[in-house]
N, C-alpha and C positions, 0 to 999 in steps of 0.2 A: 121755481117752475115743475110743477109735476111735470114725472118723466116721459108722458105721452106726450107735452110741450114741449118741452127739451126734444123728442126727438122729430116731430115735424119738423121746428126750427133747424135745425141741421140734415132734414132731408133737403127743407126748400135752399138751403145754402148749396148744399152738394148738387141739386138741378140748378140754380144760377152759376154754379162756378162748372159744372160740365158744358153749358150753354157754348160758349164759347167754341170750343171743342168741333163741339155739332155746329155753328156757324161756317167754321174751315171746311167740313164734308159736304157740307151744304152749299156752301158756293163753288165747287168742283164743277156739280150739272147744274146748277139755275143758277142763273147769273143776279149779283146780288137788290136789286129792285126787284125781282121778280119776287125774288125769295121772300122780301119781307112782306111784298103782296100777299103771298099764301101764308103765311105765318101768318095776318090778321081775318083774312076770308076763314080758314081753319079755327082759329081763336072766339071769332062771330059765329061760326054756325060746329054744331047746333044750340049752342049753348047762347042763344040769344032767344030760343024759345023757351025759356025758363026764367028768364028775370025779367022782371021790370023796370023799362027805363028809369033812374030816380030823377026827381023833382030837382034837378041844375039849366041853366040858362047853358041854351046853345051852344054861345060865346063860350063858354068853359068845355064844352065839351071840342069844341074845336077846337080852341088854344094848348086843351091836352093832347091831343091825339098829335097834332101838327107839332109838339114839343118833344113829348116823350114819345112816341112811335115811330113821326115821320125824321123827324132831324134827329135824333137820336141815335136810330137804327139806319137808318144811309148812311149815315158819319159810320158806325161801327162796321156795319158789312162791307161795304167800301174798304175801308180802314185795315180788313181783316184779307179782303181779296186782293190787295193790291202788296199783302206783304206781312202786312205787322202780326208779330208773335201772340197767340193766345195768349198765354201766359202774360204779356208785360202790356195786353190789352184788358185781361182782369184787372190789373193791377190799378194803370191807369187810370182806368173808367170811375175808380172809386175819388177822384178827383172831383168829380162831382157836388159831395158835399161842400167842398169851400166853396165852389162855384154857387153853392147854394144860400151860403151866410152873404155874399157879396151881392147877389141877388134879393137878398131879404130885407140889405141895408137899402139898395137904390129904391125896390118897389114897395118896400112897405114897413119902410122908416129901422128898420131896427138894427139896436143900436148893438155894437163887438163887444164881448167880453174881453180879459186879458190872456187868457187861455187861448183864445179860439184867434185871437192875430195870434201869438203864440206859434199856435196849429198853421194856421195861414203861411205863415211863413218856411217855416219847416215845410211844408208839404208844394210848395212855390219852388224851396231847394230841389226836393227827390223830385221832383218834373222836368226841372233844368237839368240835372242833373241824367237821369234816363236819355231826354231829348237829345243830349250833346251826344250820345252812342250810335246815333246813327249813323246804318252803313248797309253793307250787303243783310247782313240777318236782321235791322228794322229798316225800314225807309223813313226817311224823316216827313215823307205826305202822308206813311200809315200812324204816326204817332201824333200829327195836328190831325187826323181824321179823330181819331180817337179821342184827344184832347176836344173838339170839338164837339160830339156829343156828349161829354162828358157835363159840356155845359148846356146841352139841350134837356138832358135828364136832369138835371140842376131847377132848370126852366120849367118841369112839367111840376116838380116839387114845386113849387113858386102858386101854380095855379091851382095843384090841390089845396093850398092849405088858403084861399081862393072857395074855392068847392066847400069846406071841413065848413067855412062861416054858413053853410044855408041849412044845417044842423044834420043832426044824423041821418047817413044814404049808409044805402046797400054799398058798400066798395069797389065787391066781386062787380058787380052789375056796373057799378059807372065802368068800369074796364073793359068788361064785356063793350055796355052799347059804345063806348067811347072809341073801340077799336074797327067799328065803322070808317071812323073821319080818316086814315092814311092806307084804305083799301086803293079808291080813286088816282091819290096822288102817286105811288108808288107804280101802279097799272102807268100813269101818264108818265112813269119816270123813267120805265121801263121800256115803254113803246118811243121815248123821247135819245138816253142814252145809251140800251141797248139791242132796239131795233127789229121790229115784227120779225122778221128771221130767229132773231137769238130767240128770241120769244117761241114761236114755234118748235124750234127743234128740242129744246128746254121740256115741252111741255108733252110734246108728241115723243120723245127719249128719255121719261121719266125712270129713274133708276130706282131700287130697293132704300138707297144707303140716300137718295133723294127726300121720299116720302117718307123715312124714319124724320130724319133731319125737319122738314116741314112739319109733319105730327110734334113732334120733340119739342119745338121754340111754338105752337102754337095752344099746348097743351100740360106739357111737364114746366118747361120756362113764363109762358104765362097767364093759363090760366089757375095750375098748382099753384105757383107761385107767387104770384101777385095773391093769389085766393088765399094759401095758410098763413101771407105776410100780413093782412089785414083784416083776419081773427084772431090772430095773435096777438098785435096791436089791440087790438079792442078789450083782449082780457088782460091783457099784462103792462105795467107802467112802462113806457117810451124806451127809456132808460135801459131796459131790464133788453128789451129786442133788438133794438139797431144792434148792440156789440156786435151781433152774431153778423153782420155784413162783412164783417171783417174777416169771417176765414172766409167768401167767397176768394180774392186775388191766391188765397193759399190751396185751395180745388183748381183753380184757373191755375195757376205756374205749376201744379204737382201734374193734369192732364196734362198742359203741354210738351212738359219734357219725358211723360210716359210715352203718349202715343206718336209725339210729331219729332222727338229729340229734339226739343229748344233746348239751347244751352243758353245760359244768363253770364254775362260778361261781369267780372267785377263790380262794376257804376253800376251798374243794375241791379246789382244788392244795397249799395250804399244809398242809390236811389231811392227803390224801394221803400227801406228802412226809414227812410225820411221820409216819404211820403205816408204809412203806414203811424210811424211816432206823430205826425202831424196831426191824423185821425182819433189817434189815443187821447192826445194833448185836446183835442176839439170836443171828443164826449166825457174826457172822466180829469179834465184837469180843475175844473169849480170846484167842482165835489172834491177834490185834494185841496184845493187852496182854503178851502172853509175847513177842512179839520184839521189844518195846520195852525189856524186863528186861532188865539188864547180864547179861552171860555168868556 
């Protein structure tokens, strides 16, 4: 991979890894559902005026927006709001890779390979260990919501596979136009769960931190992150690009420790090692098995 592409890949990982700390800063001044709504308002504006909507069925726009945007971020923002540590959130969210395996088998009829089953077992054990450590430092509700966010992300991945069947499209344009979908649901959820007075108070007392959080989530994490990621996937094999996502928890855990003084217990290290080991086995296990087979 050329140095320019490598630099962009690493910059994207940093942007996504910092995303969790930015969410925590954002929900201090803005309720989580309203923060998510603002994120997608600014992901759409002004970008939507520069991209033509890809020719994809409306149902796929709706499914993608409701799963990977509403489902994932409603649960993730709420999880961090109720006290889920940002570093652990960045780690647990990587379980989306294994939910994707399960959903692909259920809905797309894909078959699992031996390394994927072994990776799924390792990751499941890791998640169970992390979940067993719930307490004051990590509320069980926050952990459960983050696992739900990972499942919603995986559902969005399945929709992305369906979108790909409609031929080559501008993926960034699809992300921009699908960002229209979650705005209404998030505003409705904010009105219902957080109340009109909380919305009014937040919007009339926006701090510089809140504004910076919204713009970062919209432009850095969403448009820049997904834009560069899809561009890299268009230039390089997926097996060269996908492993970079394993670095997201490293950035997330480091940021949580430095900025918020989030301390990990030994069980978190063991559970995280099992989860990341499962991811590595899923990505590289089949290739290693093939190399070990006699010529």
